[in-house]
N, C-alpha and C positions, 0 to 999 in steps of 0.2 A: 669614408664611411658615412659621414653626415649627409653627403649628397645622395647616396643610395637610399638611406632611410627616408629622406625627404621625397625621393622618387616614389617609394612604395606608399608613403602616406598620401601623396597627391593622387595616386592611382587607386587607393583604397584596396590594396592587394596584400594579403598576409605574406610575410617574408618567407615562411616555410612552404608556400605554394607557388612562389614565383621562380621561374627559370630564366635568369638573365644571361644573355650572351652578347659579348662585344666582339665584333669582327673588324679587323683592320685590313685595308686594301691599299697597296702602293702601286701606282701605275707609272712605269718609266717610259719616257719618250725619246726617240732617236734624234740625232745620231749618236750622242755621247752619254745618254742617260742622265745628264745633269737636270733636265726638266722632269719633274715628277709631280704627281698629284696624290695626296694622302687623304684617305677617307675612313672614317670610323662609323660603323652602323651598330646601334644597340637594339637588340631584339628581346622582347619579353614574351615568353611562352610561344616562340617561333613566329612572332609578328613584329616587324620592324616598327619601332616607335620613335627613334631619334637618329639623327645623322649629323656628323660633323665633317666638313670639308675644309682643308687648310687653305685652299685657294679663295674660298668664300670667307673664311675666317670666323665662322659662326655656326651655331647649332640650328637645326630645323626639326620641328616635331611633326608627327603624322597623325596624331589624335588630338582632340580638343585639350586634353590634359597636358600632353607632352609639348604642344605648341607653346603653352604658357611656361612650361619648365624650360624649354629651349630659349625663350626670351630671357628668363632668369639667369641661365647659365651663360648666355652670350654677353649679358651685361657684366657678369663676373663681379658681384658685389663684395665677395669676401675671399676670393681666391688669390689673385696676383697681388692686390694691394696689401692684404694682410701679410703675405709671404715677404714682400719687400720691406714692410714695416718691422717685421720680426727678424729680418735677415736670415730667412730659412734657405737652406741649400739642399739639393738632392744629387747624389752621385749618379752619373750616367751609366746606362747599360751599353756595353760595346760589343758589336758583332762584326766579323770580317768574313766575307764570302766572295766566291767567284761569280761574276755575272756574264763573262764572255771568255771562251777558251781560245788559246793561241791556235791559229789555223793559217797555214801558208805564210803570206806576208802580213797578215793582220795580227796586231798585238792582242794579248790577253788583257782582261780588265778585272780588277778587284774593287769591291766597295767596302768601306769601313763606315758603319752606322753607329751613331750615338743616340740613344733614346732616353726619355724620362729624366732629363736633367733640368735644374733650375738654379740660378738664373740663366739667361740665354747666352751669356758670354762664354765662349769655348774656343779652343784652338786644337786643330787636328793636323798632324804631319805624318809623312811616310818615311820609314827608314829601310834602306836596302843594304844588307850586310853592314849595319850600324852607321851608315852614312845617309844623311837626309836627301830625299829625292826632290828635285825641283822641276823636272820636266814630266809631262804626261799626267799631271795632277790637276784635278778639278773638284769643285765643291757645289753642293746644293746650297740654297739659302737656309738659314736657321728657321725652322717651321714650328708653329704651335701644333700640338697633337690632340687638342680638344679637351684635355683635363688640366690645363694650366702648366704643363710641362712642355719641353721642347725636344726637337730632334734635328739632326743634321747628318748629311752623308758626304763622304769624300771618295773620289774615284781615282784609281791608279791604272794607267795603261802601261804595259811593260811586256818585254819578251822574256819568258822564263828561261833560266839557266839552272843547271844541276847544282844542288848543294847550296843555293842561295837562301838567305833568311830575310823575309819581308815582315816589317812590323808597322802597325798603325799606333801612333802615339797621340793620346788625348790628354789635354790639359784643361782643367776646369776649376772654377772658384771653390767647388765643394770638396776638392781633394788637395792634399799637401804635396803629393808626389804624382807624376804623370801615370796614366794607365797605359800599359803596353799590351796590345793585342797582336799576337804573332800569328801570321797566316800559316795554317796547316793544310797542305794540299792533299793529305790522305783522305780517303773516302769516308763518309759518315757511316755509322754502324748499320743503318738501314740499307745503304747501298752494298756494304760488305755482306750483309745477310743475303741479299738477292744474288750476289755473285756466288756465295757459298752454296746457296740452294740450287742455283743453276749448275754448278760443278757437281754437286752430289747427284743431281738428276741425270747428268751425262754419264757419271760413273755407274749409277744404278742401271741405266739403259745399256751400257756396255756389258755389265755383268749378266743382265737378262739375255742379251743377244748371244753372248759367249756360252751361257748355260744351254740355251736353245740349240746352238750349233753342236755342242758336245753331245747333248741328248739325241739329236737327230743322227749324228754319226754312229752313236752307240746302238741305236735302234736299227740302223741300216746294216751294221756289222752282224747283229743278232739275226736279222732276216736272212742274210746271205749264208750264215752257218746252218740255219734250219733247212734251207734248200739243198 
C-alpha cells in the first residue's frame, strides 16, 4: 500500500481518479517449457508507465516520474532487507493446470505454479497415486516477480491413465504443513457453459426443424383434403 501511495504522490494524481492496472505475461519457450520469461506491465489510465522483466531483474519507467520511481523500486531500499530483518514470510498461491494434452505417442504435461511467496526457499514435488514421481519432472528457476515476492514452476510429463490421482506438493518456510494441490482434469465452468450452450443450441435447432417438418406435413395434408 505504501508503494502505491508513493506512486500516486510522485505522479500528483488523486487516488480516486487513478485507474491502475497491472498485467502479467508469462512466455513459455520450447521444447519443454522450462525456459520462460515473466513480465509485469503497470498502466495508469490506459497508459503503460512501468515494466518489470524477471530476466532483466529490474523495473523500467516510461515517463520522467516513473523512471525515477523505477530506479527507487529496483534498488529496493525497504523491501527485501526489511522483510529479512523481521523474518516476514508469505504463503504461496498454488495453481495446477494442463499445458499440453496427451496425443498419440506424445505425453501430456502439467505445470504446478507457486506465486507470491517469501522467502525464496521452496520445495515442489509431484505425487502420482500417493507415490513420488521422479521421472518426467523439471523445474524453472525461482524468479522474482517484481514486488519482492517469488514464483516457481514445476512441470510433469506423463501418460494419463483412468482413475489416477496426481498431486503437486509444495513445502515452504511460511507453512507448517505441505500444501497439496490436486490436479482436477474436469473442465472449468466457462468451458462447461460453452458446451451446455452448444448442446442447447443443437437441441433448439432440432426442435425448430422438427416443428417445421410437422407443420409442412400438416399443411400438405390440409391442401390435399381441399382438392
